[in-house]
C-alpha positions in Angstrom: -147.3 94.8 -199.0 -149.9 93.0 -196.9 -149.3 91.0 -193.8 -151.8 88.2 -193.1 -152.1 87.0 -189.5 -153.8 83.6 -189.6 -153.4 80.2 -187.9 -153.7 78.6 -191.3 -150.7 77.2 -193.1 -149.2 79.3 -195.9 -150.2 76.5 -198.3 -153.9 76.9 -197.3 -153.8 80.6 -198.0 -151.6 80.4 -201.1 -152.2 77.0 -202.6 -149.3 75.5 -204.5 -150.0 74.6 -208.2 -147.7 71.6 -207.9 -148.6 68.4 -209.6 -147.7 66.4 -206.4 -150.5 65.1 -204.3 -150.8 66.3 -200.6 -151.1 63.4 -198.1 -151.3 63.0 -194.4 -148.4 60.8 -193.1 -147.3 59.6 -189.7 -143.5 59.1 -189.4 -143.1 57.1 -186.2 -145.4 59.1 -183.8 -145.0 62.4 -185.7 -148.0 63.5 -187.8 -147.3 65.6 -190.9 -148.5 66.8 -194.2 -146.4 65.7 -197.2 -146.3 66.0 -200.9 -146.3 62.5 -202.5 -143.8 62.2 -205.4 -144.3 59.8 -208.4 -141.4 57.7 -207.1 -143.2 56.9 -203.8 -141.2 59.3 -201.7 -142.8 62.0 -199.6 -141.6 65.5 -199.0 -142.4 67.1 -195.7 -144.5 70.2 -196.0 -145.7 70.8 -192.4 -145.3 69.1 -189.0 -148.6 68.7 -187.3 -147.3 67.5 -183.9 -147.6 69.1 -180.5 -144.3 67.5 -179.3 -141.5 70.1 -179.4 -138.8 67.4 -180.0 -140.3 66.8 -183.5 -139.6 70.4 -184.5 -136.0 70.1 -183.3 -135.3 66.8 -185.2 -133.3 67.8 -188.3 -134.6 64.8 -190.2 -138.2 66.0 -189.8 -137.8 69.5 -191.2 -140.0 70.8 -194.0 -138.4 70.1 -197.4 -136.8 66.8 -196.3 -137.7 63.7 -198.3 -138.9 60.5 -196.6 -138.7 57.0 -198.1 -142.0 55.2 -198.1 
C-alpha cells in the first residue's frame, strides 16, 4: 500500500473514467467543481471555497446534486 501526500484532489491523481463532464460552478458565493449530468443537474465533487461555513453546510457536501 502506498500513501500519497499531495495538495491535489484525488480526482486529479486518479482520474475518474465517468462519462459525465467536469465543470466549474458557483452556487451562491461558493465555488465548486461538479460533474454535469445529461439531465442538466450537477453533482458536487469538490468545494473550492476558503469559507469554513461552506464546508459545514449539509446541502453543499460532495455527492449532493444541484438543480441547474
